[in-house]
N, C-alpha and C positions, 0 to 999 in steps of 0.2 A: 482475616485469615485468609492466607493462602492456598492452603492442601485442599482443594479441590473434592478428592476424594472421598477426604475425611466428612468434610460439609454436606456428600449428598450422603454418603451412611449416618448421620446426621438427621438430617431432612427423612432420611427414612423409614429410620426408626421412631420417629416423631407417633405415631399414629401406622400402628401393623395388625394383620386378623392373626390370628392364630388357634392352636386347641391344646385346650389345660391336658398335661402329660400324668403330674402327680398335685398329690395335697395335700399339706398337715397341716392337723387344728390344733396346735397349740404354740407359738404363735399361729394364725390363720394365715397359710402363706399358700402360694400355688402354683408350681415351674411349668413354663408354655412352649413348645414348641410353634415357632412362626417362622413359617422356609425351613431353614438349613440350620438354624438353632435352636438352642435347649438354655430358656435364660434360670437363672438365678431364681432362690424363694420369693417370691412377688406378693405384697395383700389385692386382695382384690376384694371389689365397691361392692358396700353390700349398702338395705336402704335402709336404714337406721344405728347408728353408731354412737348415738347420748347419753340422756339419763333416761330415754322409749331406746330400745333395739333391737337389730331384727336376730336370726340365724338362721343361714341357710344354705352349710358349704354346697362350691359349685364341685360338681362329677369329672374322673377322667372322660376325655372326651369329649366335654364339653366346648361350643366354639368360645370363643373371647374376643374383644378389643382391646391389643395394648397400647396405653397414654405413654411416653418414655419424655418428662421433660427434660427439654437441652437434647433430645435425642439420644441418650445414655439411657439404654436398655435395664440396667442394674439398678437406675431407681424406676423403673416402672409400675402399673396399677393396671388390676386385669380388669375389665367390664364383661361382667357375666352377659348370661342369657341371652344369644342369638340361637335361631332354630336355625337345623343342619340336616343333613341327610340322616346322617348318624343316629339324632335324636328333635324327628321333628315335634312339627306342630303339633297338640295334642285336643286341639278347637278351630272352629271352621265356621265358625258366623260369628255378624256382631253381637250384641247384652250378651256375651256368655261369660263368665270370668273362673275357668274351671282349676284345680290344682292335683295334679295326677303324682301319684307318689313311686316312688323305686319298685313300691310291693303290692299295683296293684288296687291301692286306697284311693278314692277321687271324692273330692270335696270341690264343690261348684255350686254358684247361682246366675240364673238365667237371669234378664230384669224386662227379655223379655214376655217372656211365660210367667214370671213370679213367681219362679220358683229354686226352689231352697235346697239339696239333694248332699248328699253325705252317705257313702258304700264304703264301708272299712271291708280292707283283702281277710278270706276264712279265717276265723280264731281269727281278729282281733278283738278288742274289746274298747268301750268307754268309759273313762270316768271324769265324771262330773264333783267339782267340790262347789257347793254356794252354800254360805254361813248365815249371809243374810235370807235363805229363801229362794226359790223359783215361781216365779209365774209361768203359765199355759195360757193361752185365752184360742180357746177352738177347742173344735172336732178332735177327741183323739181316737187314734184306732190303736190297737195292740197284738201282738202276734208273741208266744213264749208264754213261761211260766215268771207271773208277778210274786215278791219277797218283801214283806214289808217289816221295817222296826219302827213303833211307836205307833198315833194313837191315830184314827178319819174319824175323819169327819163329813158328814155326806148331807146335801140341800137335794133334795130332788129323790125322786124316785131311785131303787138299785135291783134291775132284771133279775135276775138268774135262769140261763136254760136249766139247770141238772141241780146244782143240789148245794144248800147253803150248811155247813157243818160247825159249828161251838161248842168250845169244850167238850168237843166228840161227841157231841149231841147233832144228829141228824135231824134238819126242818124238814123233809119231805117224809120220811120214816120215821119218826119218835112217836111216839105213844105213848097216851093220857093214861096215869093209875088211876081209880074211884068212877070211872065214869060207864056207865052202862052200856053195852050198845043197841045198836039201832038205831032210829030216826029223830035220835033227841042232839040239839045239840049243846055244846057247851055252854058258858060265860063266857063276855069277855075277858083276858088275863087284867090282871091284876098286878 
């Protein structure tokens, strides 16, 4: 090849930095601004795309590296996930694996402190379906109301600070008929 300007352009296009300008979901493609150029629709690299799959589309203004086989931008693919001034890192220390979502939800594991933390955005909900069962080992602290459908078996002592109401009858405030008032004690339940 004797066309040195074309060869120089192809070498320059092999690997370029860029910023996502547009995202398309079907089929999954992005358009990237790199220098003064706007690419056509290019695929992006994901973590897994086989029998096990990952779906996490990039966002506008995310910085990428373009890999273009033979120096042809039309054949390029975008490697996402480069921190930038617009999208700075969401962590600052070793041992922290954190995922932050655009609505403010955050899920993290700190392998130094051995702590898993998940905080949903205000109004966020959680749905966990495990038809084979769920096992939790360790103390549980719960705040808020609790509604259960189904039976409950407790091995151990149940301590209640206020009252227990069963079939509309208060354990604390109910009365027994046929008992004489005074210092007598009723017999054991039968």
